[in-house]
N, C-alpha and C positions, 0 to 999 in steps of 0.2 A: 274416488278413481276407479275402472277397472279396466283392465287390457282387451282389449278387440282382437283376440288372435288372426283372426281372419283378415283382418283389416289393417292390422298391424299396427293399431293407432290407439292412445289413449283416449277413451270415454269418460266426461262429465256426465253427472246426473244436475250438475248447475248451468243454468244459461250462459250463454258464454259471449262478453263483450268483447270489444276490440276500439282502443281510443290513441288517436295519435294525438303527437303534440303534447305526451305525456310527463315528457321531463318534468315540466317545470311550470307553475301557475296553475290555470282552470284544468287542464287535461290531468294534471296530476293529484290534484286534490279529486278530481271527478273519480278517477280511478280508484284510489282509497276509498269513496265512497261505495260508488258500486262491489267493490269487495265487500266491505264492512257488511251489505246487504245481500250475498250471499251469491255474487255473480261469480262465475270464472274469467279473470280479466287478463286480458292480454293487453301488452302497452307496447307503443310504439313511441320512436323519438330518431333524433340523428346521433345524441350522445348515451354512449353506452354505459356509463357510469353514472350518470343520472337514472340509468333503468333501472341499472343493478338496487340503486339506495332504497328506488321506489319498491321492489319487488322484495328488499327485506323485510320491508317494514310490512306486509303483508305476507309470511311464507307459505307455500301454495297456493297460494289465491291470487296471484298478479306472477304472469312472465311475460319475460321481457322479451322484444322482437324489435332491436334497432333497425333504422329502417329511414332514408332521407325519402321523402317523398315526391320530390322532383324525380326521381328515377324509377320511368315509366314500367319499366322491364322487374325492376327489381321489388316495386309494389306487386305487378301480377305474380311473380314468385313467394312474395312474403304471404300473401294471403292464401294462395295454395297449399302453404307450409303448415299457414295456422288451423285450416280447414281439414290436411291430411292427418297432422298429428294430435288434433286436439279435438276437433268437429267444426258443424257447421256455425259460423256469426249469427248469432240472433238480433244483436243491439251493435251497430259501428257509430262511434260518434268522431267525425272529420274533424278534427280541433286544430290540427299543426296548423302557425299562421305566424308571420313576423311583420313588422312595422319602422319603417325610416323615414323621417319627416323629410318633406319635399318643397321645392319651391320653383316657382316661375322663372326666378333669376337664376339657378341654378339648376336647371332640369336635367336630368340625367337618363336616355333612354336606356343605360346597360342597368342602372339600379332600380328603374322603374320594370323592368322584364325579370326581374332576380323577385322582386315582390309580385309579379303575374305567376311565376313559377311556381312559389311555393304556396300564398294564399288562394290561387284560382285553380291551375296545372295540377299540382298536389292534390286538391280536391278530386279534379278532373279523373285524375288517376286510380284515387281510392275508389271513386265509383265504377268507374269499368273494369274495376276489378271485381267488384262485389256484385254490382246488378245481375249479370247475365248467372249466377250462382242462387241467388233471392229469386230471380222471376221464374229461374228451372224449378224451385223447390213452392213458387208461390207463399215464401213467409219471410219475416226480418224487417228489420229496420235501421233506418239510416238518419241521425240525425247531424246536418251540416251548421257547425259553428260558422257564422259571418258576424253583424256589426250594426248596431245603430248607425254607424258611420252611412251603412250604404242607403241609408234615406234621404239622404242631403249632403250634398259638396261642401267638404270645409275646408281651409287654407291649413297648407299643410300635408293636406293628405289625399293629394292627386291620387296616387297609386292605392294605395292603402285602401281608400275609400271607392274608389273603380272595382279592386277585387270583389271587395264585401256587398256592392250593388249588385256585381255581375253571379255571383254566389247566390243571391235571391233570387234574381231571375231568371235562373237557371233551374233552382229548387221548384219555383212556382210551373216552370213548364213541364218537368218531369214528374210531378204529383200525382196529375189524374191518370199517367199511362201506369205507374207503380199500384196505384190504389187499385187499378180493376184489376191488379193482378194479386192482390192481397198483400204486396210490399209497403210498408208504411216510410215515408219519409215526411221528415220534419228538421225546424229550420230553428235555430238559438242566437238571437241577436244580442249581446249584452251590450253594454255600455261600460265604463272606465269600471276595472277591476284591479282590485292592487298584487301586480305579479312583478315579476324580475322585469320583466319587458316593459310595464307602464313605469315602472322606476327607474327608469331610463328617460323618460321625457321631462323637459323643462318648459312645460308650459300648465296653464291650469287645469287638472281634470275634475267637472263639478260631480257630485253626485257618485263619488268612488265608493265600491264596496269593498268587502274581501272577497279572496277567492272562495271561501266557504261557503257565505251567501250568493256567491252566484252560483255555487255547485245545488245549493237550497232549489233557488228559482230551476235549473235543471231538471233537477232529478223531479219537481212537481209538473213540468213541462213532459219529459218523458214518460212520464203514469200518465196521462191525460191523453185526449184524442186530439188536442189543437194542433194546427201546421205549426206556429208560430210562436216562439218563448218570446216574450223580449224584455229586458228589464236593465235597471231600476224603472221604479213609472216615470221617476221626474224627466230620467232624461230620454225616455221613449216620448214622453208627450212633448220635450224642445223639441225633439228633433223631427216630431212629427207636423207639431206646427211650425217650424223655419219650411220644412217640406210643399207646406201647403200655401204658404205666404207669395204674395205676387213678385214676380221678378226682382222690382226694382226695391221693395222693402227686405228681400232677402240678403240684396247686393249691399245694403246701407248694415246691415247687422253683419255678414261674414266679413265687409271689408274690415270691421274693428277687428277681427282677429289675425290680420296680417302684422305681421310684423315688419317696423319701418327700418 
């Protein structure tokens, strides 16, 4: 690195990637993989201690910027600080997310809103901070992490699935405009991945893969020109078949997932 005395910032010859939700799970594994492949990585999450441990694993290659993506003003300030201190963000992976099982019997608006605030509005806040900058320089890549849960509604995931479906729809809507200005937008839709979050689940999780295997899929997708990267294929196929079924048959299947 060298210091640009006129701009007062550190300038790196390496490409700059920003990963949110990097404190654990997929985000953490992805940050480490990007750093190992030569990227300068900025890692964000709410828990500063998790980020400090992550940065210590790749000294000089990962910098910690603690952030709560639900705080719109703070997201704007953080993106400005990253680009002011380090340089333009070439790749942003918007991965921050949460899940809490819900039900019709105990449907709670506050809990639903909390999921929306993190999964959907957290991503919206990041996009609102990133897109004007990338559009102005007509370059950059944003990858939004959704889920195969956005393909079809599943019992116990009314809030989670709604946010993930919204992310898919939003990205489909934004993609043409961004592509016309040479800004790439891509979508990542994982199935079940072994992370601290999924380890809290008390229901069957078919076709589960490791976080490292998930990162293999994500890296392949980031390096390709495809819009959507969804995995593992067995879970993707299952969800797409479910979504394509006539409603009556689909509800026969999902009824079996309901806890009595």
